[in-house]
LOBA-65730 format. One record per residue (C-alpha): residue in one letter; x, y, z. Coordinates in pm, 1 decimal, always signed. Example, Ala and Ser with C-alpha at 12.3 -4.5 7.8 and 13.67 -1.06 7.14 Angstrom:
+------+----------+----------+----------+
: rest :        u :        v :        w :
+------+----------+----------+----------+
:    a :  +1230.0 :   -450.0 :   +780.0 :
:    s :  +1367.0 :   -106.0 :   +714.0 :
+------+----------+----------+----------+
//
This chain:
+------+----------+----------+----------+
: rest :        u :        v :        w :
+------+----------+----------+----------+
:    m :   +343.9 :   -198.8 :   +396.9 :
:    r :   +142.2 :     -1.1 :   +607.2 :
:    i :   -192.4 :   -174.9 :   +764.0 :
:    l :   -252.2 :    +25.6 :  +1081.8 :
:    a :   -430.2 :    -61.1 :  +1369.9 :
:    p :   -788.7 :    +61.4 :  +1385.9 :
:    l :   -876.9 :   +345.2 :  +1635.7 :
:    f :  -1126.7 :   +106.5 :  +1811.2 :
:    l :   -806.3 :    -53.3 :  +2009.3 :
:    s :   -656.8 :   +248.6 :  +2128.9 :
:    l :  -1042.7 :   +313.7 :  +2296.3 :
:    t :  -1034.7 :   -102.5 :  +2527.1 :
:    l :   -711.3 :    +36.9 :  +2698.3 :
:    g :   -728.8 :    +49.6 :  +3087.0 :
:    t :   -691.6 :   +368.5 :  +3335.8 :
:    a :   -307.0 :   +400.4 :  +3271.3 :
:    a :   -326.0 :   +445.6 :  +2909.8 :
:    q :   -601.0 :   +709.0 :  +2949.6 :
:    a :   -368.8 :   +889.4 :  +3182.5 :
:    q :   -166.8 :   +971.1 :  +2887.4 :
:    q :   -212.2 :   +882.5 :  +2500.9 :
:    c :    +94.7 :  +1120.1 :  +2415.3 :
:    g :   +292.1 :  +1395.3 :  +2405.1 :
:    g :   +447.9 :  +1547.2 :  +2724.8 :
:    d :   +798.7 :  +1388.6 :  +2935.3 :
:    f :   +882.7 :  +1105.2 :  +2724.4 :
:    g :  +1010.8 :   +917.0 :  +3005.2 :
:    q :   +700.4 :   +948.4 :  +3140.7 :
:    f :   +549.2 :   +841.3 :  +2870.6 :
:    v :   +744.2 :   +526.6 :  +2861.5 :
:    q :   +638.2 :   +434.6 :  +3244.3 :
:    g :   +285.3 :   +490.0 :  +3121.9 :
:    l :   +380.7 :   +229.4 :  +2848.1 :
:    r :   +546.3 :     -1.6 :  +3089.7 :
:    a :   +181.2 :     +8.3 :  +3310.9 :
:    e :    -50.3 :    -24.1 :  +3071.3 :
:    a :   +149.5 :   -325.5 :  +2984.1 :
:    a :    +92.2 :   -434.6 :  +3288.9 :
:    e :   -220.9 :   -439.1 :  +3245.3 :
:    r :   -224.9 :   -620.5 :  +2945.0 :
:    g :    -87.6 :   -935.2 :  +3177.4 :
:    h :   +311.9 :   -912.4 :  +2999.1 :
:    s :   +546.3 :  -1036.2 :  +3263.0 :
:    q :   +721.2 :   -783.5 :  +3436.0 :
:    e :  +1045.5 :   -927.9 :  +3293.4 :
:    a :   +918.6 :   -917.9 :  +2946.4 :
:    i :   +826.7 :   -553.2 :  +3044.0 :
:    d :  +1160.3 :   -474.8 :  +3146.9 :
:    g :  +1361.1 :   -628.4 :  +2902.5 :
:    f :  +1165.2 :   -495.6 :  +2602.1 :
:    f :  +1170.2 :    -64.3 :  +2745.1 :
:    r :  +1488.8 :   -110.1 :  +2902.5 :
:    h :  +1618.5 :    +26.0 :  +2608.8 :
:    a :  +1350.8 :   +252.1 :  +2410.6 :
:    s :  +1481.2 :   +576.4 :  +2360.3 :
:    y :  +1340.4 :   +894.4 :  +2161.3 :
:    y :  +1385.2 :   +823.6 :  +1782.9 :
:    q :  +1417.8 :  +1224.5 :  +1643.3 :
:    r :  +1534.9 :  +1048.4 :  +1309.6 :
:    a :  +1209.1 :   +855.2 :  +1264.8 :
:    l :  +1012.8 :  +1172.7 :  +1344.0 :
:    d :  +1176.3 :  +1386.6 :  +1077.0 :
:    a :  +1137.9 :  +1072.5 :   +844.1 :
:    d :   +719.3 :  +1059.4 :   +914.4 :
:    r :   +755.8 :  +1480.2 :   +841.2 :
:    r :   +901.4 :  +1411.9 :   +525.2 :
:    q :   +780.5 :  +1083.5 :   +396.2 :
:    g :   +755.8 :  +1126.2 :    -10.8 :
:    i :   +416.3 :  +1179.9 :   -220.2 :
:    f :   +380.8 :   +981.2 :   -540.8 :
:    t :   +345.1 :  +1269.0 :   -801.9 :
:    v :   +514.4 :  +1132.1 :  -1080.8 :
:    p :   +313.7 :   +943.8 :  -1375.9 :
:    f :   +207.0 :   +637.9 :  -1369.7 :
:    t :   +491.6 :   +541.6 :  -1705.1 :
:    d :   +760.2 :   +739.4 :  -1593.1 :
:    f :   +737.9 :   +515.7 :  -1202.6 :
:    a :   +676.5 :   +198.2 :  -1390.9 :
:    r :   +953.5 :   +273.3 :  -1632.5 :
:    r :  +1160.7 :   +383.4 :  -1270.8 :
:    l :  +1054.0 :    +73.8 :  -1076.7 :
:    i :  +1048.6 :   -217.3 :  -1319.1 :
:    s :  +1424.0 :   -256.8 :  -1442.2 :
:    q :  +1496.0 :   -565.6 :  -1675.9 :
:    n :  +1749.2 :   -681.9 :  -1394.6 :
:    r :  +1441.4 :   -640.7 :  -1097.7 :
:    m :  +1249.1 :   -870.6 :  -1350.7 :
:    d :  +1532.1 :  -1151.6 :  -1406.8 :
:    a :  +1577.9 :  -1124.2 :  -1038.2 :
:    g :  +1186.3 :  -1165.4 :   -957.0 :
:    r :  +1199.9 :  -1478.7 :  -1186.7 :
:    r :  +1484.9 :  -1647.9 :  -1010.5 :
:    n :  +1321.8 :  -1540.5 :   -698.8 :
:    a :  +1022.9 :  -1721.9 :   -844.2 :
:    e :  +1202.0 :  -2054.9 :   -946.3 :
:    r :  +1416.4 :  -2040.7 :   -576.9 :
:    q :  +1080.3 :  -2042.9 :   -367.8 :
:    a :   +852.2 :  -2272.3 :   -597.8 :
:    a :   +736.0 :  -2473.8 :   -281.2 :
:    t :   +663.1 :  -2201.0 :    -66.5 :
:    f :   +460.3 :  -2044.9 :   -402.2 :
:    n :   +288.9 :  -2342.2 :   -457.5 :
:    a :   +172.5 :  -2380.2 :   -112.7 :
:    i :    +20.2 :  -2001.8 :    -94.4 :
:    e :   -134.4 :  -2083.4 :   -410.5 :
:    q :   -264.1 :  -2389.3 :   -238.4 :
:    r :   -411.6 :  -2228.0 :    +58.5 :
:    f :   -485.3 :  -1874.2 :    +14.4 :
:    g :   -491.4 :  -1839.8 :   -388.1 :
:    v :   -283.0 :  -1573.1 :   -371.9 :
:    s :   -115.9 :  -1524.7 :   -673.9 :
:    r :   +320.0 :  -1561.6 :   -669.5 :
:    g :   +316.7 :  -1224.6 :   -931.4 :
:    i :   +141.6 :  -1035.2 :   -651.0 :
:    l :   +383.3 :  -1111.3 :   -358.7 :
:    l :   +695.3 :  -1073.6 :   -581.2 :
:    a :   +601.3 :   -755.1 :   -656.8 :
:    f :   +538.4 :   -608.1 :   -359.5 :
:    w :   +877.9 :   -789.4 :   -193.1 :
:    a :  +1044.3 :   -601.2 :   -514.0 :
:    f :   +901.8 :   -300.5 :   -398.7 :
:    e :   +907.5 :   -308.0 :    -61.9 :
:    t :  +1256.6 :   -467.6 :    -21.5 :
:    d :  +1379.2 :   -523.9 :   -294.4 :
:    y :  +1319.6 :   -863.0 :   -253.9 :
:    g :  +1473.7 :   -851.3 :   +114.6 :
:    a :  +1804.0 :   -656.2 :    +18.4 :
:    f :  +1752.7 :   -379.1 :   +172.3 :
:    q :  +1471.5 :   -373.6 :   +439.1 :
:    g :  +1520.1 :    -35.5 :   +647.5 :
:    d :  +1762.8 :   +105.2 :   +891.2 :
:    y :  +1513.3 :   +209.1 :  +1149.0 :
:    n :  +1544.2 :    +94.7 :  +1482.5 :
:    t :  +1187.8 :    -61.7 :  +1515.4 :
:    l :  +1121.4 :    -22.9 :  +1889.8 :
:    d :  +1232.9 :   +388.6 :  +1915.2 :
:    s :  +1074.9 :   +435.6 :  +1629.0 :
:    i :   +698.8 :   +308.5 :  +1709.9 :
:    v :   +749.6 :   +468.9 :  +2056.7 :
:    t :   +836.4 :   +785.7 :  +1951.4 :
:    l :   +568.2 :   +774.2 :  +1676.6 :
:    a :   +328.2 :   +703.5 :  +1962.8 :
:    h :   +462.1 :  +1021.8 :  +2190.6 :
:    d :   +414.1 :  +1208.1 :  +1905.2 :
:    c :    +62.8 :  +1397.9 :  +1935.1 :
:    r :     -3.8 :  +1367.4 :  +1557.1 :
:    r :   -120.0 :   +955.1 :  +1524.1 :
:    p :    -62.6 :   +823.8 :  +1807.7 :
:    e :   -329.8 :   +580.7 :  +1810.7 :
:    l :   -213.7 :   +458.9 :  +1506.5 :
:    f :   +114.8 :   +340.1 :  +1653.0 :
:    r :    +57.5 :   +296.6 :  +2032.4 :
:    p :    -90.8 :   -103.6 :  +1959.2 :
:    e :   +200.0 :   -126.7 :  +1749.9 :
:    v :   +419.9 :   -111.5 :  +2056.3 :
:    f :   +207.5 :   -399.3 :  +2242.7 :
:    g :   +250.8 :   -591.7 :  +1870.9 :
:    a :   +608.1 :   -541.3 :  +1916.6 :
:    l :   +640.0 :   -635.4 :  +2315.8 :
:    e :   +417.7 :   -951.7 :  +2220.3 :
:    l :   +646.9 :  -1072.5 :  +1974.3 :
:    y :   +952.5 :   -944.3 :  +2188.2 :
:    e :   +810.3 :  -1236.9 :  +2429.1 :
:    q :   +786.5 :  -1514.0 :  +2143.1 :
:    g :  +1122.1 :  -1451.4 :  +2097.5 :
:    n :  +1034.0 :  -1283.2 :  +1704.8 :
:    f :  +1189.3 :   -905.2 :  +1794.5 :
:    d :  +1525.7 :   -777.0 :  +1957.1 :
:    p :  +1430.6 :   -453.9 :  +2100.6 :
:    v :  +1774.6 :   -325.9 :  +2028.2 :
:    n :  +1850.2 :   -470.3 :  +1678.7 :
:    t :  +1536.0 :   -492.8 :  +1471.9 :
:    q :  +1529.2 :   -234.6 :  +1239.3 :
:    g :  +1292.3 :   -171.3 :   +981.5 :
:    a :  +1099.7 :   +108.3 :   +774.0 :
:    w :  +1022.2 :   +464.9 :   +997.0 :
:    a :   +690.7 :   +387.9 :  +1075.8 :
:    g :   +753.9 :    +61.6 :  +1215.5 :
:    e :   +731.3 :   -218.2 :   +923.7 :
:    i :   +975.9 :   -473.9 :   +923.6 :
:    g :  +1089.9 :   -773.3 :   +738.4 :
:    m :  +1123.7 :   -867.9 :   +391.7 :
:    v :   +742.3 :   -762.2 :   +261.4 :
:    q :   +735.6 :   -528.6 :   +543.8 :
:    m :   +512.7 :   -587.3 :   +807.0 :
:    l :   +379.4 :   -369.5 :  +1123.8 :
:    p :   +433.9 :   -580.9 :  +1461.0 :
:    e :    +55.5 :   -600.5 :  +1520.0 :
:    d :    +15.3 :   -761.1 :  +1159.6 :
:    i :   +312.3 :  -1040.3 :  +1272.4 :
:    v :    +69.1 :  -1123.6 :  +1566.7 :
:    a :   -255.3 :  -1151.7 :  +1445.9 :
:    h :   -136.2 :  -1303.6 :  +1065.7 :
:    g :   +301.9 :  -1414.5 :  +1062.8 :
:    i :   +291.5 :  -1800.3 :   +964.7 :
:    d :   +642.6 :  -2018.6 :   +995.5 :
:    g :   +631.3 :  -2083.6 :   +638.5 :
:    d :   +962.4 :  -2315.8 :   +690.3 :
:    g :   +895.3 :  -2481.4 :   +983.9 :
:    d :  +1159.2 :  -2395.0 :  +1181.8 :
:    g :   +904.3 :  -2316.9 :  +1490.6 :
:    r :   +955.9 :  -1940.0 :  +1501.0 :
:    v :   +837.5 :  -1673.1 :  +1237.0 :
:    s :  +1125.6 :  -1499.7 :  +1121.2 :
:    l :  +1017.2 :  -1270.6 :   +836.8 :
:    q :  +1342.8 :  -1053.5 :   +813.7 :
:    t :  +1575.6 :  -1370.1 :   +724.2 :
:    s :  +1311.3 :  -1621.7 :   +588.4 :
:    a :  +1202.7 :  -1597.4 :   +233.7 :
:    p :   +879.5 :  -1856.0 :   +311.4 :
:    d :   +794.6 :  -1685.8 :   +659.1 :
:    a :   +773.1 :  -1360.3 :   +462.8 :
:    l :   +589.6 :  -1481.9 :   +167.9 :
:    m :   +316.3 :  -1723.9 :   +362.4 :
:    s :   +258.2 :  -1455.3 :   +638.3 :
:    g :   +211.4 :  -1201.9 :   +333.8 :
:    a :    -52.4 :  -1391.1 :   +166.7 :
:    n :   -199.0 :  -1453.6 :   +492.6 :
:    i :   -249.9 :  -1077.6 :   +527.5 :
:    l :   -408.7 :  -1057.4 :   +163.5 :
:    s :   -642.4 :  -1322.4 :   +259.0 :
:    s :   -772.7 :  -1144.3 :   +553.9 :
:    l :   -856.3 :   -817.4 :   +334.2 :
:    g :  -1062.1 :  -1013.2 :   +145.0 :
:    w :   -836.2 :  -1151.3 :   -149.8 :
:    r :  -1046.3 :  -1370.6 :   -427.1 :
:    p :   -852.7 :  -1687.6 :   -437.5 :
:    n :   -716.1 :  -1748.3 :   -792.3 :
:    e :   -906.8 :  -1454.3 :   -965.2 :
:    p :   -728.0 :  -1168.7 :  -1141.7 :
:    w :   -642.3 :   -823.0 :  -1052.5 :
:    l :   -539.2 :   -615.0 :  -1334.4 :
:    v :   -571.7 :   -662.2 :  -1709.1 :
:    e :   -405.5 :   -435.8 :  -2007.5 :
:    i :   -739.9 :   -335.5 :  -2248.2 :
:    t :   -760.8 :   -163.5 :  -2579.0 :
:    v :  -1036.5 :   +139.9 :  -2495.0 :
:    p :  -1235.6 :   +311.5 :  -2869.6 :
:    q :  -1219.2 :   +654.8 :  -2850.2 :
:    d :  -1609.9 :   +677.7 :  -2829.1 :
:    l :  -1618.4 :   +538.1 :  -2473.6 :
:    d :  -1864.7 :   +702.1 :  -2230.9 :
:    w :  -1497.2 :   +805.2 :  -2040.5 :
:    y :  -1734.0 :   +950.1 :  -1737.9 :
:    q :  -1787.3 :   +592.4 :  -1654.5 :
:    t :  -1411.6 :   +565.3 :  -1624.1 :
:    g :  -1241.2 :   +501.0 :  -1299.6 :
:    i :  -1182.6 :   +233.2 :   -966.4 :
:    h :  -1525.4 :   +411.4 :   -812.9 :
:    t :  -1763.2 :   +255.3 :  -1111.6 :
:    t :  -1782.0 :    -86.2 :  -1177.4 :
:    r :  -1931.3 :   -311.2 :  -1440.1 :
:    t :  -1942.7 :   -652.6 :  -1572.2 :
:    v :  -1685.1 :   -754.4 :  -1803.4 :
:    a :  -1965.7 :   -821.4 :  -2056.3 :
:    e :  -2102.5 :   -479.1 :  -2062.6 :
:    w :  -1714.4 :   -347.2 :  -2100.0 :
:    e :  -1693.6 :   -562.3 :  -2399.9 :
:    a :  -2027.1 :   -426.7 :  -2538.7 :
:    d :  -1912.3 :   -115.7 :  -2537.2 :
:    g :  -1586.9 :   -186.4 :  -2744.8 :
:    v :  -1319.4 :   -307.4 :  -2462.8 :
:    a :  -1119.0 :   -582.4 :  -2526.6 :
:    g :   -789.1 :   -742.5 :  -2388.3 :
:    r :   -486.3 :   -642.2 :  -2531.0 :
:    s :   -332.4 :   -981.9 :  -2541.2 :
:    g :   -640.7 :  -1217.7 :  -2557.0 :
:    a :   -986.5 :  -1268.8 :  -2398.1 :
:    l :  -1082.1 :  -1078.2 :  -2078.6 :
:    p :  -1147.8 :  -1329.4 :  -1784.7 :
:    m :  -1441.7 :  -1351.6 :  -1595.8 :
:    r :  -1731.5 :  -1192.8 :  -1792.9 :
:    n :  -1927.6 :  -1145.0 :  -1525.2 :
:    a :  -1732.0 :   -992.8 :  -1265.0 :
:    q :  -1766.3 :   -619.2 :  -1142.4 :
:    t :  -1446.0 :   -420.9 :  -1281.5 :
:    s :  -1331.1 :    -88.2 :  -1318.6 :
:    v :  -1148.8 :   +104.7 :  -1644.2 :
:    v :   -856.2 :   +272.6 :  -1473.9 :
:    l :   -678.8 :   +537.7 :  -1688.7 :
:    p :   -393.7 :   +647.7 :  -1484.1 :
:    q :   -293.7 :   +946.2 :  -1767.5 :
:    g :   -646.0 :   +983.1 :  -1904.3 :
:    r :   -832.3 :   +824.9 :  -2264.8 :
:    n :   -514.1 :   +808.3 :  -2465.7 :
:    g :   -268.5 :   +699.7 :  -2236.2 :
:    p :   -214.1 :   +299.7 :  -2104.4 :
:    a :   -555.6 :   +123.4 :  -2034.2 :
:    f :   -657.1 :   -147.6 :  -1739.9 :
:    l :   -887.7 :   -337.8 :  -1616.3 :
:    a :   -885.8 :   -352.0 :  -1277.1 :
:    y :  -1087.7 :   -626.9 :  -1137.4 :
:    p :  -1189.3 :   -688.6 :   -724.1 :
:    n :   -859.2 :   -841.3 :   -594.9 :
:    f :   -690.1 :   -472.9 :   -733.6 :
:    s :   -948.7 :   -279.0 :   -465.1 :
:    v :   -757.8 :   -510.3 :   -173.4 :
:    l :   -412.0 :   -418.8 :   -260.6 :
:    f :   -485.1 :    -12.4 :   -143.0 :
:    e :   -456.9 :   -194.3 :   +206.5 :
:    w :   -151.9 :   -265.1 :   +162.4 :
:    n :    -27.8 :   +121.5 :     +3.1 :
:    q :   -304.7 :   +326.0 :    -57.2 :
:    s :    -72.4 :   +544.9 :   -350.9 :
:    f :   -285.4 :   +506.2 :   -639.4 :
:    t :    +47.4 :   +512.0 :   -879.8 :
:    y :   +228.4 :   +262.6 :   -607.4 :
:    v :    -56.4 :    -10.9 :   -655.2 :
:    l :    -91.1 :    -15.2 :   -980.8 :
:    t :   +230.3 :     -4.8 :  -1095.3 :
:    a :   +283.2 :   -305.7 :   -822.1 :
:    a :    -29.2 :   -454.2 :   -954.6 :
:    y :   +125.0 :   -447.3 :  -1331.5 :
:    f :   +465.9 :   -552.4 :  -1206.8 :
:    a :   +303.7 :   -848.6 :  -1081.4 :
:    t :   +104.7 :   -928.5 :  -1442.1 :
:    r :   +455.3 :   -910.0 :  -1629.7 :
:    l :   +604.8 :  -1172.2 :  -1372.4 :
:    e :   +332.3 :  -1379.8 :  -1495.5 :
:    g :   +380.7 :  -1368.9 :  -1893.3 :
:    a :   +205.1 :  -1004.3 :  -1965.2 :
:    p :   +385.1 :   -790.3 :  -2226.1 :
:    v :   +531.3 :   -456.2 :  -2199.4 :
:    f :   +198.8 :   -202.6 :  -2179.0 :
:    d :   +124.1 :    +10.2 :  -2435.3 :
:    a :   +201.2 :   +377.4 :  -2324.5 :
:    g :    -27.8 :   +540.3 :  -2592.8 :
:    n :    +48.5 :   +917.0 :  -2651.8 :
:    p :   -119.7 :  +1105.7 :  -2314.3 :
:    e :   -157.7 :  +1460.0 :  -2322.3 :
:    p :   +100.8 :  +1636.9 :  -2101.2 :
:    g :    +11.1 :  +1638.8 :  -1695.8 :
:    l :    +23.0 :  +1959.2 :  -1527.6 :
:    n :   +319.4 :  +2066.8 :  -1308.3 :
:    g :   +311.1 :  +2096.7 :   -954.2 :
:    d :   +238.4 :  +2476.8 :   -961.7 :
:    q :   -100.7 :  +2388.5 :  -1260.1 :
:    m :   -216.0 :  +2170.4 :  -1037.0 :
:    r :   -212.5 :  +2407.8 :   -712.9 :
:    r :   -405.3 :  +2633.0 :   -965.3 :
:    l :   -613.0 :  +2377.8 :  -1094.0 :
:    q :   -706.3 :  +2324.9 :   -701.8 :
:    q :   -802.0 :  +2653.5 :   -647.9 :
:    a :   -984.1 :  +2706.4 :   -939.1 :
:    l :  -1200.2 :  +2306.8 :   -864.1 :
:    a :  -1221.2 :  +2419.5 :   -502.5 :
:    a :  -1338.0 :  +2791.7 :   -635.5 :
:    r :  -1639.5 :  +2606.2 :   -789.4 :
:    g :  -1733.1 :  +2401.1 :   -490.3 :
:    h :  -1543.1 :  +2070.8 :   -549.3 :
:    d :  -1399.7 :  +1907.6 :   -243.4 :
:    v :  -1037.7 :  +1829.5 :   -335.1 :
:    g :   -883.0 :  +1851.9 :     -0.8 :
:    e :   -548.2 :  +2033.2 :    +77.3 :
:    i :   -436.5 :  +2267.4 :   -194.3 :
:    d :   -158.0 :  +2029.8 :   -251.9 :
:    g :    -63.2 :  +2029.7 :   -587.7 :
:    i :   -118.7 :  +1625.9 :   -603.4 :
:    l :   -349.2 :  +1405.8 :   -839.1 :
:    g :   -524.7 :  +1270.7 :   -541.1 :
:    s :   -878.2 :  +1104.9 :   -594.3 :
:    g :  -1060.6 :  +1442.9 :   -441.0 :
:    t :   -892.5 :  +1602.4 :   -756.3 :
:    r :   -970.7 :  +1370.3 :   -983.5 :
:    a :  -1307.5 :  +1348.0 :   -930.8 :
:    a :  -1332.3 :  +1717.8 :   -917.5 :
:    v :  -1195.3 :  +1723.4 :  -1300.2 :
:    r :  -1415.2 :  +1436.7 :  -1366.9 :
:    e :  -1730.8 :  +1628.0 :  -1304.0 :
:    e :  -1570.0 :  +1983.9 :  -1469.0 :
:    q :  -1442.5 :  +1808.9 :  -1794.7 :
:    r :  -1861.5 :  +1608.6 :  -1805.7 :
:    r :  -1982.2 :  +2041.5 :  -1743.6 :
:    l :  -1793.6 :  +2171.6 :  -2009.4 :
:    g :  -1808.5 :  +1904.3 :  -2329.3 :
:    m :  -1459.3 :  +1725.4 :  -2266.8 :
:    p :  -1355.6 :  +1418.2 :  -2256.4 :
:    a :  -1425.4 :  +1293.8 :  -1852.5 :
:    d :  -1148.9 :  +1104.1 :  -1807.5 :
:    a :   -990.2 :  +1260.3 :  -1494.4 :
:    w :   -674.2 :  +1342.9 :  -1654.3 :
:    p :   -619.2 :  +1710.1 :  -1549.3 :
:    t :   -460.9 :  +1891.6 :  -1877.7 :
:    t :   -341.5 :  +2223.0 :  -1971.5 :
:    a :   -650.3 :  +2271.4 :  -2198.4 :
:    l :   -846.4 :  +2216.8 :  -1857.2 :
:    l :   -696.4 :  +2484.1 :  -1662.2 :
:    n :   -729.7 :  +2732.9 :  -1891.2 :
:    a :  -1129.8 :  +2632.2 :  -1974.4 :
:    l :  -1164.9 :  +2689.5 :  -1583.1 :
+------+----------+----------+----------+
//
C-alpha cells in the first residue's frame, strides 16, 4: 500500500531538517535526522536506540530503480493473480476472521471482500510480508534525492512506532519502500490509522490479522470510502453505446446508463441514482464493469489501474460474483508498437507523458480523442488499426 505522506509535512521542519534534506555523506545525513528527531520532541534514549543500527541499504535503492509497471492486459493479469487456491484461502480467512469482519462492517462499512482482496494481493494473506529491513530502506530512500519528501516523514513515523513498542529497528522487515504488515502499510499511516483490533494493547500489523484488517479499513474510511456501498459490478453493454462517454473520468447515474442499454450481467444494478463510470479495460469487445464512487478510493491504495481493477473484481468474486465474461477483445499492442503509437500521438499534440510503451491514463485519453477524430469507436483501447491510421 503506497499512501505516502504529503509534501507539506516536509515544509514544517525545523532548522536541522532544512540543513540537509537529502544526499551527501550518509553518516552526516543520519546525524541530521537525529537532530530533527530531537527538535520534534523525541527522547534522546529513543533516538539513540532507533538510529543506532541505521545503515545505507543499496538493495532498497536497486528495488526502487527496477520497480515494475503493469503492462499485462486485465484479463491475463486477473487470471494470473486469482487462482482457485487463492479463492479458497480467501473464503477460509473470511470464516476465520468473521468476528473481525463483522466489527469492521459495523464500524466502517468496508466490505470484507475488499480487505480480503488486498490482503491476498499484498502478502498472500500474510504469508510473505517482505524481506527488506524497514528502517534501512526508509532512511536510505530519504537520503536518496529522487523523492526525499516522500520517505523522510516515514522515518519519523517509524520512530514514533518504536517509542510505542511497535517497531524493531533491527528486525522489522517489509517491502522495499517501507510498507510493513499483512496489508502493507507505511509507518506514518500506522501511526495515524493503526488500530488494536484484537485488544492486546498493541498495534501489530505483522502478526495480528485483526489489527491489520481493522487498520486497513480505517485508512479506506479516512480516504472517503462510502459505507456499505458497492464498488464494482460487471455489466453488459450494447454495441451502439456512445463509447466516448466510457472511462473512469466520465460519470453518469446508473439510471442514465440503463437508459442507454447498460445492464447488470448478474441482476439489477444497485443504487440507480449513484454517479458511476463504465470501465472497459480492453475496449468495447472485452470485459465491462460499472465503477461506483468507492472504486476511485482504491487508487489511493495502489495507483495501477490494472491492479486496482483486478483487486476490485476479486473482491466481488469473494462475495459471490461469477467469473467475468472475457468477451473477444481485439489484440492490444506490444511495447514497441505502443511506443510508436505514443510518438504519433505526441506528434499530434497530445500529452502522453514519457514515451515508455505503457498504456497510462494520458495515452488512453489521447487514444480516445484520436479514435473519435478518425470515426472509430472511441473506447480508448489502442489497436493496430489505430496505429496504422495514424
